[in-house]
N, C-alpha and C positions, 0 to 999 in steps of 0.2 A: 331715609338716607341710604344711598347705594354704597356698600362697603365691600372691600376685598381684604381678606385676612391673609397675611403672608404666612409661609410655611413654618415660621418660628413662633407663631402664636398658637395658643391652645385651641384645638379643633372645636371643643364644646362652646367656645365663644360664638360660633355660628348660630347654634340653636338659641342661645341666650339673647343675642342681639336681634335675631329674627322674631323672637317672642316679644321684643320691645317695639316691633313694627318696622324694623330695618330690612332692606333687601341685601342679603349677605351671600357672597361667593367666597370660596377659599382657593388659594393657589393649588392646593391638593386636588380639590374637586374638578378643577379646570385642566388637570394634567400638566400643570406648570411646576411641579415639585422638582427642585434641582435646576430650574431654569436660571439663566443669568438675570441679574437685577434689571438690565435694560429690557428684557422680555416681560418681566413682571410690571415694570414701569409703563411700557407701551400698552399692555393689556389693561391696566388700571385706568390709564388716560383715555384709551379708546372706548372703554365701557363707562366712563365718567364715574368711576368708583373712588371712594375715599379709602386710601391704603393704610392699614394698621400693621406696623412692623416693629421689630426691635433691631433690624439690620442697620448697622452704622454706615453702610455704604449709601444709604438714603439720607444721611445727615448733611451731605454737601448741598446747602441751600442755594448755591450758585448754579449747580447742575439741575437740581430739582426745585427751581425757583418758584416761590409762591406766585400763583397766577398762571403757571404753565401746566398745571395739573389740577385735578379736582380736590386734592387735599391729601396730605400725608400726616400721620401721627406716629412719631417715633417714641416708643416706650422704653425708658431707661431706668430700670429699677436697680437698687443696690443688690438685692438677691432675687434675680428674675426667674424663680421657679414657676412652673405651670399654674399653680394655685395663686401665687402672688400676681402674676400677669392677668389671670382671669379676674381676680377681685379688683385690680386697679382699672382695667378697661371698663368693667361694669360700673364701677363707681363714677368714672368720668362720664359715661353715657347717662347715668341717673342724675348727676348733680350739675353738669355743665350744659350749656346750649350748643351742643356739638354741630347742630345744623348751620350755625354761623361760621364754622371752620372751613367751609368750602373754599377751595383754592389756596388755603393756608398751609404753612408748614408748622406743625405743632410738635413740641417736645414735652413729654410728660414724665416727670420723675416720681419718686415716692410721695413727695409733698408739694411739688411745684408744677406749673404749666407755663410754658413760654409759647406765645403765638406770634408767628411771623406772617403778616398779612401782605397781599400783593401791593406793590407801589402803585399809587393812583396817578 
């Protein structure tokens, strides 16, 4: 899976997800740190990368509608420290069939996952 990590995600996720066989780029490594959400959105879409973020600006699923992008997962944890974010994302990628989330808008909390799929 091609993935883009937003700047609000732990950088070490890049190595961990790469070790799981994913093609991972980070906003930081692409020189997009501090860029507007629209810039990150366009880069993710153009590169056909699944965006992992905790930025609530991406929660507007009318603007970032399923089917108009390669996929977004919004991580919303009660206590979103770097270690908790790292553990939750790795858990999701180990236990869920994330490859089926292409073009979806996914919200993952501490214990739940909501998947909004493109309308057919």
